[in-house]
C-alpha positions as CSV (number, residue, x, y, z in Angstrom):
1,M,-15.9,197.7,103.1
2,R,-15.1,195.2,105.9
3,L,-13.2,196.5,108.9
4,L,-11.7,194.3,111.6
5,F,-10.6,196.0,114.9
6,V,-8.2,194.1,117.2
7,C,-7.1,194.7,120.8
8,T,-6.1,192.4,123.6
9,Q,-9.4,191.2,125.2
10,N,-12.0,192.6,122.8
11,R,-13.9,194.2,125.6
12,L,-13.0,197.9,125.5
13,R,-11.1,199.5,122.5
14,S,-11.9,197.1,119.6
15,H,-15.4,196.6,120.8
16,T,-16.0,200.3,121.0
17,A,-14.5,200.8,117.5
18,E,-16.9,198.1,116.1
19,Q,-19.9,199.9,117.6
20,V,-18.8,203.3,116.3
21,F,-18.1,202.3,112.7
22,S,-20.8,199.7,112.3
23,Q,-23.3,202.7,112.0
24,R,-21.6,204.0,108.9
25,P,-23.2,203.1,105.5
26,G,-21.3,200.7,103.3
27,I,-19.2,199.5,106.2
28,E,-19.3,196.1,107.9
29,C,-17.3,195.7,111.2
30,T,-16.3,193.1,113.6
31,S,-13.8,193.0,116.4
32,A,-11.6,190.5,118.1
33,G,-8.8,190.1,120.7
34,V,-5.4,188.5,120.4
35,H,-5.5,186.9,123.9
36,S,-6.9,183.4,124.1
37,S,-9.5,184.6,126.8
38,A,-10.8,187.4,124.6
39,D,-14.5,187.8,124.2
40,V,-14.1,187.0,120.5
41,P,-10.6,185.5,120.0
42,L,-8.9,186.5,116.7
43,D,-8.7,183.7,114.1
44,G,-7.6,183.3,110.5
45,E,-11.2,183.4,109.2
46,L,-11.7,186.9,110.6
47,I,-8.4,188.1,109.1
48,E,-9.3,186.7,105.7
49,W,-12.8,188.4,105.9
50,A,-11.4,191.9,106.5
51,D,-10.4,194.5,103.9
52,I,-8.6,196.5,106.5
53,I,-7.4,195.4,109.9
54,F,-6.9,198.0,112.6
55,V,-4.9,197.1,115.7
56,M,-4.8,199.2,118.7
57,E,-1.1,198.7,119.6
58,Q,2.0,197.4,117.9
59,V,2.1,194.4,120.2
60,H,-1.3,193.3,118.6
61,K,0.2,193.5,115.1
62,T,3.2,191.5,116.2
63,K,1.1,188.8,117.8
64,M,-1.2,188.6,114.8
65,A,1.7,188.4,112.4
66,S,3.4,185.6,114.3
67,R,0.2,183.5,114.8
68,F,-1.6,184.2,111.5
69,K,1.1,184.9,109.0
70,S,-0.4,182.7,106.3
71,H,-3.8,184.5,106.6
72,L,-2.4,188.0,106.2
73,N,-1.4,187.7,102.5
74,G,-0.9,191.4,101.8
75,K,-3.7,192.5,104.1
76,R,-3.6,196.2,105.1
77,V,-2.9,196.3,108.8
78,V,-3.0,199.7,110.5
79,C,-1.6,200.3,114.0
80,L,-3.7,203.1,115.6
81,G,-1.4,203.6,118.7
82,I,-4.3,203.6,121.2
83,P,-3.2,202.5,124.7
84,D,-5.4,200.5,127.0
85,D,-6.4,203.5,129.0
86,Y,-10.1,203.9,128.1
87,A,-13.5,202.5,129.2
88,Y,-16.0,201.0,126.7
89,M,-17.6,203.8,124.7
90,E,-15.7,206.5,126.6
91,P,-16.2,209.7,124.7
92,A,-12.4,210.4,124.5
93,L,-11.9,206.9,123.0
94,V,-14.7,207.4,120.5
95,Q,-13.2,210.7,119.4
96,L,-9.7,209.2,119.1
97,L,-11.1,206.4,117.0
98,E,-13.0,208.8,114.7
99,T,-9.9,210.9,114.2
100,K,-7.5,208.0,113.5
101,V,-9.8,205.6,111.5
102,T,-11.8,208.0,109.3
103,P,-9.0,209.0,107.0
104,Y,-8.5,205.3,106.1
105,I,-12.1,204.6,105.3
106,Q,-12.6,207.8,103.2
107,V,-9.9,206.9,100.7
108,C,-11.1,203.4,100.0
């Protein structure tokens, strides 16, 4: 299963999620940001690669849909509703990600 995590700058939330879930067997992960100055900017190739796309906030889903509509073709996009209030690998963020993402990867 290939998971793509998306936030704004790809420095805190999505990068943390990539680190947390890349340790799971049978899962490949990457992360990106919707802003042009993101550490890894989101592109159509990443979207096409992913089985499930997790965005941290609704604004990320909206930006992705407007810029990459042709690449989304029925892709499953899940909004996690995680605000930009956490540091990289902050325990509270890790726990929140585990709680919100795990149900989606257990059913697939």
